[in-house]
N, C-alpha and C positions, 0 to 999 in steps of 0.2 A: 867598933868602927867609929872614928871621930865624926862629930856632927857640928853643924854651924847653925846659929839662930840669927835671923835677920828680919827686917821689917818690909812688908809689901809696900811698894811706893804708892799704890792706889788706895787700898782699904786700911792701910796702917796696922794691919794685924801681923803678929809674929809668925814666921815660917821656919820650920826646922828641916834641914836637908843634910845630906852626906857631904862633908867638906871636900871629899875627893872629886865631887862633881861640879866644883866651882867653875863658872864660865858657861855651864849648860843652862838650858831653859827648862823651868818647871811651871806648872799651873797652880796658882793660888787656890786653895780649897774654899776660901771664903768669898772671893769676888770673881774667880775664874780668869784673872789676868795672867798673861805670860810674864814671868819674872826670871831674870838671869841670876843665878846663884853667885853671890859675891865671893871675893877672896878672903879667907879667914885671917883675922889679925890686922887687916888693913882698915884703919880708921882715922878720923880727924885728929891732928896733933902728933901723929907718928912721924918720926924723921927717918928717911930712907936715903942713904948716900949723900947726906948733907942737904937734902931737900925736905922741908917741913910741909906735910900735907895739910891743906887748908879746906878745900871743898872738892867733893866728887863732881867731876864734869860729865861723866857718862860711863857706860859699860859697853865694850865692844867684843868682838869675837876673840881677840887676843888677850883681853884682860880689862882692867879698869884704867880710866884716865882721871887724874887728879890735878887740881890747881895747886901748885907748890911754890914755895919761896926759898930761894937760895941766897943766904946771907953773904957768901963770898963774892958772887957776881952782882948782888943787890938787884935781883930781877925775879919776876914771876915767870914760871915755866909751866908747861903742860907735862906732867910726869905720867908716863904710860907704864903700868905695872903688869908684867906677864902673869897669866893664869898658871897655877901650879901644874896643870896637865901638860904644859909645854916645857916646863923646867926638868921633867924627868928624862928628856931626850938630850943627851950631852952633845951629840952631833948637831942637833937643831940649834942648841944654844950657841955653839961656836959659830955657826953660820949667821945666826941672828946678830951677834956682837960684831962680826966682821962687816956685815951689810950696814949695821947702824953707824959704824965708823966711816964707811964709804959715803954714806948719805951726808955726813958732815962736810964733805968736799963740795957739795952742790951749793951754788950761790945764784939764786934766781928769784925775782920778785914774786913769782907765783908758786914757790915751793917753800913749805914750812921747814925751817932749818933745824937740824938735829945737833944738840950741844954735847951730850954725854950719854954713854951707856955703861952699865955696870951691874953689880949684884952686891947685896949685903944681907947676911943672915938668911940666905936662901931665897931672897926676893930679888928678882931680876927686873930692871927698870930701864927706861929710856927717857931722857929729858929732851923735849923739843920746844921750840918757841911757842909761846902762848898767843893764840889769835882770839881776840875778842869779837866774836861773830856767831853766825849760825850756819850749820852744815845744810847741804841741799836736802838731805833726807828729812830732817826736821821741818824744813820749809815746805816740802811737798806734802808731808803728812798733815801739816796744819793748814796749808793754803791751796793745795791741789796743783793744777797746771801752772807752769811758768810761761809768760808770753814768749812768742817765737823769737823775736829779735834779742831779747835778754838772754834766753837760753843759748842761742847761737854765739853770742858774745862770751858767755861763760865757757862754752866748749872751745872757742878760739883761744882763750887764755890758757886753758888746760893743755891744748895742743901745743902752744908755744913752750910751756914748761916741759912737757914730755919730749918734745923735739930736742930741747937743750940736754936733757938727761941721756937721751939715746945717742945724739951726735957726739957728745963730749965723753961719756963714760959707758955707753952701751948698756944702760940700765933699763930694764923692763919693769914696769910697776906691778902688773899682774893682778891688781885688785882695785881697778878704777871703778868707783861706784859713788852714789850721792853722799853716802856717809863719810867718804874720804875727800870730799870737796867742801871747803868752807868759804863763806863770804864774810870779810871783816866789816867793821863799822863804816869804813870808807868805800866799800863796794869792790874791794880788790879780791880776786879769786885766789885761793891757796889750795895746794894739794898736800894731803897728809900721807904718811907712811911710804913715801917714795924711797926706794932702795931697800926697804925692809920686807915688804910683801913678796918680793922675789924669792925669799927663803922659805916661805910658808909651804907646808906639805899639803898640796891640793887634795890628794887621795884621803888624807886624814880628815880634812875639812868636810868631806862629803859623807863620811861614815858615822860621824857623831852628830846627833840631832841638836840643832841650836848653835852649832859652832859656825863662826863667820856668817852671822845673820845677814842675809841679803846677797852674799857673794855669788851663789849659783845663778841669780837672776841676770848677771852681767857677764858671765864667763864665756869666753870664746870657744868654738867647737874644738880647735886643736888643743887648747888648754885642758878641756874636759876629757879629751882622749889620752892625756898624759904625755903629749909630745914633749920631748926633752929639748927640742931645738926651736922653741917658740921665740918670736922676735917682737918688734914694736907693733906688728900688725895685730897681735892679740890685744894690745892696749887700744888700738883703733876700734876693734869690735866692741870692747867694754865701754869705751867712750860713746860709741853709737848707741848702745843699750841705755847708757845713762842719759844721753840726750833724748832718747825715746821716752824715758820715764819723766823727764822734765816737761816735755811737750804734751804728753797725753795724761799724766797723772797716774799711769799704770805701768807695770813692768811689761816687757814684750811677751814673755812666756811665764805662765804660772802653773803650779801643780801642788799636790799635797806633800811631796817629799823632794829632797834635794836632787836625788837621782832622776826623778821624773822630770824635773825642771831642766836638768842638763840634757836629758834625752830629747826634749823638745827643741833645745838649741841646736842639736845635731840633725834632726830630721824634719822639723816643721818649718814651712815657709813663714816669713815674717808677716804678722798681721798688719794690714795697711794702717798706718798711723792716722790717716785722714778719716777712717771709720770711727776712731775714738776721739778725734778732735777735728771736726770739719773745717775749722778756721785755719788749719795749716795750709801753707802754700804748697803747690805741686813741686816746686824746686826743693823745698825742705824735705818733703817725703822721698824724693829721689835721692837726696843726700843720705838719709837713713838707710835706704836700700843698699847703697854702696858700702857704707861703713859696716853694716851688719851682714855682708855677704858671707855665705857658708864657707866658700873657698877663699883663703887669704890672698890668693893670686888675683882675685877680682876686687879686692879692696884697694884703697890708695897704697901705692908702693913706696911712699915716704911720708914723713910728717909734713914736709913742705907741700906735697900734693894735697894733703888733708887741709892745711891752712888755706891754700889757694881755693879749694872747693868751698870752704866756709865763707871766704870773702865773696865768691861768686854768688852764693845763695843770699848773703846779706845785701847784695846789690840787686837782688831780684832775678838772678840768672840761674841756669841749671849747672850742676857740677860738671867739671870737665871729664872726670873719670867716668867711663861707660858703666851703665847699670849691669848687674850680674845677669847671666843668661838663665832661662828657665829650663825645664826638662827637655823641651823640644829644640833647645839651642837658640831660642829667640830672646831678644831683650824687650821687656814689656815696659812701655812708657805710659803710665796712667795720666790722662789729660782730660779736661772737662769742656773745652771749647775748641772750635775749629781753628781759631787763631793760634792756640797753643799747639795744636797738632802740627801746623806748619813749622812752628819754632822747633818743636822736638824732632821733626824729621830732618830739619837742617842741621841740628846739633848731634843727631844720632850717628854712630859709626856706620861705615858702609858694609854692614853684614845684615843678617836677618833681623828685622825690627818689627815689633808689633806695637801699634798705637792703640791703647785701650781706653775707651771712654768710660769714666767711672761715675757719670752723673746722668746717664740715660736711664730708661725704664729697667726694672729689675730683670725682666725676662730677656731683654736684649743687651744686658750689661756683660761685657766680656769678663770672664773670671780670671783673676790674676794668680794667686797661689794660696793655698792653705786649706786645711780642713780641721775641724775640731768643734769645741763648744764654747759657750759664753760669748766673749767679745772678739772671737776670731772670725775671719771671713773665709767662707768656703768658695773658691773660685778656680777657674782654669782658663788660660789664655788660648784663644783660637788662633791657628796659624794664619799668617798674613797671606792673602791671595793676590798674586801679582797680575795685573791686567795689562794687555797691550794697548798702549796709548800713543796717539800721534804726538811727536815732539812739538813743543810750543812754538819753536822757531819756524818749523815747516808750516804749521797751521797759520802763523802770521803772514808768511810769504804768500800762501794760497789766497788768503783773504785780501791781501793787497792787489794781487793779480786780478781777482774777480772784480774788485772795485774799479781798477783801471779799465777793464773791458766794458763794464757798465757805463762808465763815463764816456768812452769812445763811441759806443753805439748811440747813446743819447745825443752826443754832439753831432754825429753824422745825420741822424734823423732831423735834428733841428735845422741844419744847413739846407737839407733837401726841402724841407717844408717852407723855409724862407725863400728858396729859389723859385719853386713852382707854385707857391701860393703867397704872392707879395702882399696881398691885402688880408692876410691871416685867414684865408678861406672864405671871406665875404666879398660879393660882387656888387659894385655900386649900380644904381639905376641907369646911369649913362652907359656903362659897359654892357648892361643887359640889352639896351636898345641897339647898340652897335652889334651885338651878337646876333640879334634877330635878322639883320641885313646881311649877315655873313653866311656863306654856304659852308657847311661842314666839309672838312677835307675828305671825309670818308663817305660822300654821297653815293647813292646807287647809280648804276649805269643808265637807267631809264629816266632819271631826273633831268629836266631841261636846264640849260644854262641860263644865266641872267639875260643875255641878249635874245635868246629864243623866247624867253618869257615876255620880254618887252614887246617883241614883234607880234607875239600872239595876242597880247593885250591890246596893241594898237589896231590890229586887224579886226579883233572882236569889237572894238569900239567903233570903228568905221562902219561895220556891218549893221550894228545895232542902230547907228545914227541914220543910215539910209532907209532902213526899214521903218523907222519912226517917222521919217519925213513922208514916206509913201502913205503910211497909215493916216497921217494927219491931212494929206492933200486929197486923197481919193474919195472920201465921203462927201465933201462939198461938191465935187464935180458931178457925182451921181445925182445929188439933189438938184443941182442946176439943170442937169439933163432932164430930170423929171419935170422941172418947172417950165423948161423951154419946149417940152413936147406938146404939140397941139392936141387939143381935144377934138375928137370927132363926134 
């Protein structure tokens, strides 16, 4: 059995492996690192199809990528050399060459151009434009999370390129992932392998360990099920998973095997991105929920809708596409403040909607979706209970009527008070004296009139006067009589 000897990139020790396993991953016995077995015979200075190999740029699931120079065109290109395990399938090779030629038709600033595809001495290759930059996978691995606005702008550039490919040529990428998105030195986003990955055998990629490293992490549910009629909505899901990885620094679903990862894409709810990166806006989290909906009918139904939703989120607004429904048939909107609740209720479609507060106490926190271990969130949304409420307009009319009646009663009481109490309820001393000489209208029947009282007082005065006069005159008369009486 032929073997190949190559150097471990980490510990620099030699590794011996079966050459038929090139492209697969093995573990270095000296340092324990995961190493991809290189293609035998491919080395610096080798010329393949008129392209001189200069430096190895990387190793991917399909093979190796080299920086090569073509003297005829006087340009440097990225030469992708297929792994021998793909060259044994003639039907696959024919589809690969056909798709590679079709990708040469694409002309878009965010798409890496394919120049030439062919074979020489059993080595199949594809020459594409060389982009001096760094792919997103390397950036995430080295720097972690990408800021929200920058990640959204990258996703918008990818969306524009994929929209062009679908609208013009009905091309589905099928392998959108961070490793296939590169940012050049000028900050321009470029997509790799467009038009080629459509021909990849997805079932084969899942049965061989190490093949298509990272691909299962971003695979749409319908693609994992082997649906032959997948369309651009599969790429929307993969772009959503890529955006999730950029924003949180972790893949949405993880497991020990490729099949386990795919199974989780099929059945597990999406772990809330805000749990892994609390700095994310609610609008961005809602966008991820839409793009990664399990049912493709609940995702954006065109690339234009996806672009519009990205623009809305960049402006701080919620995506126009409704959120996917949960098992109870409700749409769960995770919000953190009462102000946002009003916004979401206004923007929500007129069907069953649940407003879930994700920043309350843990025991009162409505659970949204998911179960599992690690950084997943176990939650379940409670159904929304509709309460009978008085319409705001009717309540306003009632309040206005009550206010009018209160003003009317108060005005009437004031008028009456002014009329019957001209001095504000206070009586001057002069009025009090006048009132003493006035006979109340409601006097008793036995009370004398003023005329009778005056006659009575006059009569009493005359009687008292005559009695006084008699009293004063009679004693002197008696004394005089006593004086005049002769003594015997």
